[in-house]
C-alpha positions as CSV (number, residue, x, y, z in Angstrom):
1,M,-67.2,14.4,-54.1
2,K,-67.5,11.7,-56.8
3,S,-64.4,12.8,-58.7
4,L,-62.4,12.5,-55.6
5,A,-64.0,9.1,-54.7
6,Q,-62.8,8.0,-58.2
7,R,-59.2,9.3,-57.5
8,R,-59.5,7.2,-54.3
9,R,-60.5,4.2,-56.3
10,H,-57.7,4.5,-58.8
11,P,-55.8,1.3,-59.3
12,L,-52.2,3.0,-58.4
13,A,-53.9,4.0,-54.9
14,A,-52.9,1.2,-53.2
15,V,-49.4,1.0,-54.4
16,A,-49.1,4.9,-53.6
17,L,-50.2,4.1,-50.2
18,I,-47.9,1.2,-49.9
19,L,-45.0,3.2,-51.1
20,L,-45.4,6.1,-48.6
21,A,-46.1,3.9,-45.4
22,L,-42.5,2.1,-46.5
23,L,-41.2,5.2,-46.8
24,I,-42.3,6.8,-43.5
25,T,-41.3,3.6,-41.7
26,G,-37.9,3.9,-43.5
27,T,-37.4,7.2,-42.4
28,V,-38.2,6.7,-38.8
29,Y,-36.1,3.5,-38.6
30,A,-33.1,5.2,-40.0
31,A,-33.3,8.2,-37.4
32,A,-33.4,5.8,-34.6
33,S,-30.3,3.8,-35.8
34,S,-28.6,7.3,-36.4
35,A,-29.4,8.2,-32.8
36,N,-28.4,4.8,-31.5
37,T,-25.2,4.6,-33.4
38,A,-24.4,8.5,-32.3
39,Q,-24.6,7.3,-28.5
40,A,-23.0,4.0,-29.2
41,S,-19.7,5.5,-30.9
42,Q,-20.0,8.8,-28.6
43,S,-16.2,8.8,-28.3
44,K,-14.4,10.1,-24.8
45,E,-11.2,10.3,-27.0
46,T,-10.5,12.5,-30.1
47,Y,-8.9,10.2,-32.7
48,T,-7.3,12.0,-36.2
49,A,-7.1,10.5,-39.1
50,E,-3.2,10.2,-38.4
51,D,-4.2,8.3,-35.5
52,A,-6.0,5.8,-37.5
53,T,-3.7,5.5,-40.5
54,S,-0.7,4.9,-37.9
55,G,-2.9,2.1,-35.9
56,Q,-3.7,0.7,-39.4
57,K,-0.2,0.1,-39.9
58,L,0.4,-1.7,-36.4
59,F,-2.9,-3.8,-37.2
60,I,-1.5,-5.1,-40.4
61,S,1.8,-5.9,-39.0
62,N,0.3,-7.7,-35.7
63,C,-3.1,-8.2,-35.8
64,A,-4.2,-9.2,-39.5
65,T,-2.9,-12.8,-39.5
66,C,-5.6,-13.7,-37.0
67,H,-8.6,-11.0,-37.4
68,G,-8.0,-10.3,-41.2
69,M,-7.3,-7.4,-43.6
70,G,-9.7,-4.8,-42.8
71,A,-10.3,-6.4,-39.2
72,K,-13.2,-8.4,-41.3
73,G,-12.1,-11.7,-39.5
74,S,-10.8,-15.2,-40.4
75,P,-11.1,-18.6,-39.1
76,A,-8.4,-17.6,-36.3
77,G,-10.1,-14.7,-35.2
78,P,-13.2,-12.6,-35.1
79,S,-14.2,-9.8,-37.0
80,L,-13.4,-6.3,-34.9
81,V,-15.6,-4.1,-36.8
82,G,-18.0,-2.8,-34.5
83,V,-16.3,-3.7,-31.5
84,G,-15.6,-0.2,-30.4
85,A,-12.2,1.4,-29.1
86,A,-13.1,0.1,-25.6
87,S,-12.5,-3.6,-26.5
88,V,-9.0,-2.9,-28.2
89,D,-7.8,-0.5,-25.3
90,F,-8.8,-3.5,-23.0
91,Q,-7.6,-6.5,-24.8
92,V,-4.4,-4.5,-26.0
93,G,-3.9,-2.5,-22.8
94,T,-4.0,-5.7,-20.4
95,G,-1.8,-7.6,-22.5
96,R,-4.7,-10.4,-23.5
97,M,-3.9,-9.4,-27.2
98,P,-1.8,-10.6,-29.4
99,M,-2.4,-13.9,-27.6
100,A,0.6,-15.7,-26.9
101,A,-0.8,-19.3,-27.7
102,N,-4.3,-20.5,-28.2
103,G,-6.2,-21.6,-24.9
104,P,-9.5,-21.6,-23.5
105,Q,-9.1,-17.9,-23.2
106,A,-6.9,-14.9,-23.2
107,E,-4.1,-14.9,-20.5
108,Q,-3.4,-11.5,-18.9
109,K,0.5,-10.4,-19.6
110,P,2.9,-7.5,-19.7
111,A,1.1,-5.6,-22.6
112,Q,3.3,-5.7,-25.9
113,F,2.3,-2.0,-26.9
114,N,2.7,1.2,-25.2
115,D,-0.3,3.5,-24.2
116,E,0.1,5.7,-27.8
117,Q,0.5,2.6,-29.9
118,T,-2.6,1.3,-28.0
119,R,-4.7,4.2,-28.5
120,Q,-3.9,4.2,-32.4
121,L,-5.1,0.6,-32.6
122,A,-8.3,1.9,-30.9
123,A,-8.6,4.7,-33.4
124,Y,-8.1,2.4,-36.3
125,V,-10.7,-0.3,-35.0
126,A,-13.1,2.6,-33.9
127,S,-12.9,4.1,-37.5
128,L,-14.2,0.7,-38.9
129,G,-17.7,0.9,-37.0
130,A,-19.6,2.3,-34.1
131,G,-18.9,0.4,-30.5
132,P,-18.6,1.4,-26.9
133,A,-15.9,4.1,-26.5
134,V,-13.2,4.6,-23.7
135,P,-14.6,5.9,-20.7
136,S,-14.4,9.5,-19.6
137,E,-12.6,10.8,-16.4
138,E,-16.0,11.5,-15.1
139,Q,-17.3,7.8,-15.6
140,L,-14.2,6.9,-13.6
141,D,-14.0,9.2,-10.6
142,T,-14.8,7.3,-7.8
143,S,-14.7,10.2,-5.4
144,K,-18.6,10.6,-6.9
145,G,-19.2,6.9,-6.6
146,D,-21.3,5.1,-3.7
147,A,-19.4,2.1,-2.6
148,A,-22.8,0.5,-0.6
149,K,-24.7,1.0,-3.7
150,G,-21.8,-0.6,-5.9
151,G,-21.4,-3.5,-3.5
152,E,-25.5,-4.1,-4.3
153,V,-24.7,-3.9,-7.9
154,F,-21.7,-6.3,-7.9
155,R,-23.5,-8.7,-5.8
156,V,-26.6,-9.1,-8.0
157,N,-24.6,-9.1,-11.4
158,C,-20.8,-10.4,-10.8
159,A,-20.0,-12.0,-7.5
160,M,-21.7,-15.4,-8.9
161,C,-18.3,-15.8,-11.3
162,H,-15.7,-13.1,-9.6
163,N,-16.7,-14.2,-6.0
164,A,-18.1,-11.8,-3.4
165,A,-14.6,-10.8,-2.7
166,A,-13.4,-10.5,-6.3
167,A,-10.9,-12.8,-5.8
168,G,-12.1,-14.7,-9.2
169,G,-13.2,-18.2,-9.4
170,A,-13.3,-21.2,-12.0
171,L,-15.7,-21.6,-14.9
172,T,-16.6,-24.4,-17.4
173,R,-14.2,-25.8,-19.8
174,G,-10.8,-24.7,-18.5
175,K,-11.9,-20.8,-18.3
176,Y,-12.0,-18.5,-15.4
177,A,-13.5,-15.3,-14.0
178,P,-10.4,-13.3,-13.0
179,A,-9.6,-11.8,-9.9
180,L,-10.2,-7.9,-9.7
181,K,-7.4,-6.9,-7.5
182,D,-5.0,-4.3,-9.1
183,V,-7.3,-3.9,-12.3
184,S,-7.5,-0.1,-13.5
185,E,-10.8,1.7,-13.4
186,K,-10.9,2.2,-16.7
187,H,-10.2,-1.6,-17.8
188,I,-12.9,-2.6,-15.3
189,Y,-15.6,-0.2,-16.9
190,E,-14.4,-1.4,-20.3
191,A,-14.7,-5.0,-19.6
192,M,-18.4,-4.5,-18.5
193,V,-19.3,-2.4,-21.8
194,T,-17.4,-4.7,-24.3
195,G,-18.0,-8.4,-22.4
196,P,-14.7,-9.9,-23.0
197,Q,-14.2,-13.8,-23.1
198,N,-17.3,-15.5,-21.1
199,M,-18.5,-12.1,-19.6
200,P,-21.4,-10.9,-20.6
201,V,-22.1,-7.3,-22.0
202,F,-23.3,-4.8,-19.3
203,N,-24.5,-2.0,-21.3
204,N,-26.2,1.1,-19.9
205,S,-29.7,-0.5,-20.0
206,N,-28.3,-3.3,-17.9
207,I,-26.0,-1.2,-15.5
208,T,-26.3,2.4,-15.9
209,P,-23.0,4.7,-16.1
210,D,-23.6,5.6,-12.5
211,E,-24.1,2.2,-11.4
212,K,-21.1,1.0,-13.3
213,R,-19.0,4.0,-11.3
214,N,-20.5,2.8,-8.2
215,L,-19.4,-0.6,-8.7
216,I,-16.0,0.4,-9.5
217,T,-15.7,2.5,-6.2
218,F,-16.7,-0.7,-4.2
219,L,-14.0,-2.7,-5.9
220,K,-11.5,0.0,-5.0
221,T,-12.6,0.1,-1.6
222,I,-12.3,-3.3,-0.9
223,E,-8.9,-3.4,-2.4
224,A,-7.6,-0.8,0.1
225,Q,-9.2,-2.1,2.9
226,G,-7.3,-5.4,2.5
227,S,-8.2,-8.1,4.7
228,P,-8.7,-6.6,8.3
229,G,-9.3,-10.0,9.8
230,G,-6.1,-11.5,9.1
231,A,-5.1,-14.1,6.5
232,D,-8.0,-14.3,4.2
233,L,-7.4,-17.8,2.6
234,G,-8.0,-16.8,-1.0
235,S,-11.4,-14.9,0.2
236,L,-12.9,-18.4,-0.6
237,G,-15.8,-17.6,2.3
238,P,-16.6,-18.7,5.5
239,V,-17.7,-22.1,4.9
240,S,-13.9,-22.9,3.5
241,E,-12.4,-21.0,6.0
242,G,-14.3,-22.6,8.7
243,L,-13.7,-26.0,7.2
244,F,-9.6,-25.0,7.2
245,A,-9.8,-24.1,11.1
246,W,-11.8,-27.3,11.8
247,V,-9.5,-29.6,9.9
248,A,-6.2,-27.7,10.9
249,G,-7.7,-27.8,15.0
250,L,-8.5,-31.5,14.5
251,G,-4.8,-32.3,13.1
252,V,-3.1,-30.3,16.0
253,I,-5.3,-32.2,18.6
254,I,-4.6,-35.4,17.0
255,A,-0.9,-34.6,16.6
256,F,-0.7,-33.8,20.3
257,T,-2.9,-37.0,21.2
258,I,-0.2,-39.0,19.7
259,W,2.6,-37.0,21.2
260,L,1.3,-37.8,24.8
261,T,0.9,-41.5,24.2
262,S,4.4,-41.7,22.9
263,R,5.6,-40.2,25.9
264,S,3.8,-42.4,28.2
265,S,5.2,-45.4,26.6
């Protein structure tokens, strides 16, 4: 026992304990990071080395001017390392990238690249670092979604910017939240997980995959229903629509009164 106590008091014992603690902490951290990376980079698409190589050529020809060689960013554009395939598929697939001109935000326009080229660009950016993957068909299957629950999720998280009827709305500094009509299920999902423009990122901790599917189901349901009450006046809401009806009705009454007065004279 005495010799054991003496060994515990050895000057290097404290150093050994610190090194052991650091080793254990580093191992646990690395394991946790690997698990998170694997979850983040779990791709629903299967990319080959040829896809990434073709995507790199397209990137150098069309994107490197702003985003820099190796997609590491430049004063004209942010780094794309770690943004994931979903971000590329959304931005390029909706025509927002490449931008036609500098402005408060990227405008949606006809896509410059076809589906295969978009996939190759996504493969290249995905190869640079883990990030949100393109959603699977199961995640986008609205037949398995609940529109009522999706409406609750939308009103809590999205309606303040996109309008309760998903008709879009104005933001600050010339920016806006776009209308969500005629937007594909895939692009809606990708927007939630990547947070383009001023939109926050809704990861699986904020909104679960099932809730995302429910939300998409809600949007597609109201899109299919249209406006059963007649003209929706931009879906601005009952206050503005009531005000329009009041002003229009009052104008008709005034015009009719003026017409009657002119007839009597």
